[in-house]
N, C-alpha and C positions, 0 to 999 in steps of 0.2 A: 654317422650323426649320433650325437649323445643325446639321451632323452632322461628326463626327470632327475633322479638322484645320481646319475653319471656325470652330470655337468660339474666341473670343478671351480667355475669362476665364483667370486665373492659377490659381484654385482653384475647384472645383465642389462642389455637394452631389450625392452619387452615389447612385443607386437602381439595384439589380440588376435582372436580366431577370424575376425572379419577384416584384418589388415590395418586396424587403428594403432597408431604409436602411443604406448602407454609411459614411455620414457625409461630412464635408467632406475632400477629398483634392486634391492638386495635379492639374492637367489632364494631365500626362504620364502620371502613375499610372493616372488614370481610362482614359486611352487604351490603356494597356498591358492592364488588366483586360478592356477590351472585345475587344482583338485576341486575348488568350488564349482567349476563348470563341467566337472567329470571329463576333463581332456588331458592331454600330455603336454609337458614343456619340452619343446624340441630346439636344440641348438642348430640354428640354420647357418651362422657365419661365425665359426669359432675363431677365426684369425683377427677379426675386428677388435677394437678396444672401446669399450667392453664388448664381449661376445653378444651377438643378436640371437635372442630365443624368441620362438613363437609359440603360441597356444594353439594345439590342433590335435585332431584324432589321428595319432601315428599309424595305427593299424589301417585306418581308411586311406591315409596318404600312401603308405607302401603298396597297398593293393591297386590303387590307381596309377601309380608309377610303373608297376609291373604290367598292367594292361597297356599303358602307353608304349612300353618297350616291346611287347608282344605284337602290337599293331604295326610298329615300325619295322619289325623283322619281317612281317607279312608282306610288306610293300617293297622289300629288297629284291632285286634282280640278280639271280646268280648267273655269272657269264661263264660258260664253258669254252674250251678250245677244242675244236674238231681238227682231225688232220686228214688231209688228202694227198695220196702219194701218186706221183707220176713218174714216167720215164721219158727220156728226151726223144725217143722215136715213136710217141704214141700216135695212134691212128686218129683221124678227124673225128670219127663217130664216138670213139672212146673219150675223146676230150669234151665233146658236148656232153656226154653223160656225166663226167666229172664236174663240169661247170654247172650242170643242173643241181648237183648234189651241193655245191658250194653255194648257189643262191638259196637253196633250202635251209642250209645251215645259217646263213646270214640273216634270212627272214625271221628265224627263230630267235635272233639276238645273240647268236653265238659268234665267237671269233674263229677264223679258219687259218690253220697252218697248212700252206701248201708246200710239199716237199718234192723236188725232183731228185730221183736216185740215179746215180751213175755207176756203171759197172765197167770194171776193166778198162778198155781203151776209150770208153766214153768220157773219161776224165780229162782227155785231150781236147774235148769239145764242149767245155762248160758254157760257151757262148750260146749253143743251142738251147741248153737249159734256160739261160737268160731270156732268150727270145720267146720261148714257150710260156714263161711266167708273164712276160710283157704282153703276150697274146691273151692270157687269161684275164689280166687286169683291164686290158682294153675292152674286153667282152663285158666285164663287170662294172665298168667305171661309173655308171649312174647308181649303183646300190652299194658301193664298197669305197672304203678308203685303205691305203697300204699303210699299215701300222709300222711294219718293218720291212725295209727294202730287202730284195734278194741278196743273199749272202751265202758263200760256200763254207759249209762245215763239215769237214772230212770229206767223205764221198757224196754228200747231199748238198743241195742248194735249197735253202729255206726262205720263205717269205710269209709274213703274217698279215692277213686281212681282216678289218673290222668293219661292222656294218655302219653305213652312214647314218649320222643322227639327223632326224628330221626336224 
């Protein structure tokens, strides 16, 4: 934004500090209006013909704008991707522990990458990994949605789960 003497147009459409339209005036007259009120002349719409300028306290405007941006950043939720690794021949109790961890991650609002790792001859039985992932999804169907279906990537089968939006 250009302010005061930085404005290059000969004529501007002037808006007062309380939002009232003052019409099209020469730049020098607009600057004089702003100086009389101890405020700044700020170019708010430079692409308009003629450019629109507003009389305002530019320092106060910048301060309030930075406060609004800071408040918006506070309200943002950062989503992390947590990873749980499984093997195709995992025991039942171990699977319960892993699913409990998945539930905890999902309740915290994080996404979960579930990886089934295959070693050696286990690669011949990728269907067992698919069944395992289907079992996990079935156990968690009320709190999660499958964001990415199970897919073999090298020696791993990967699936991504996201928390259900209420």
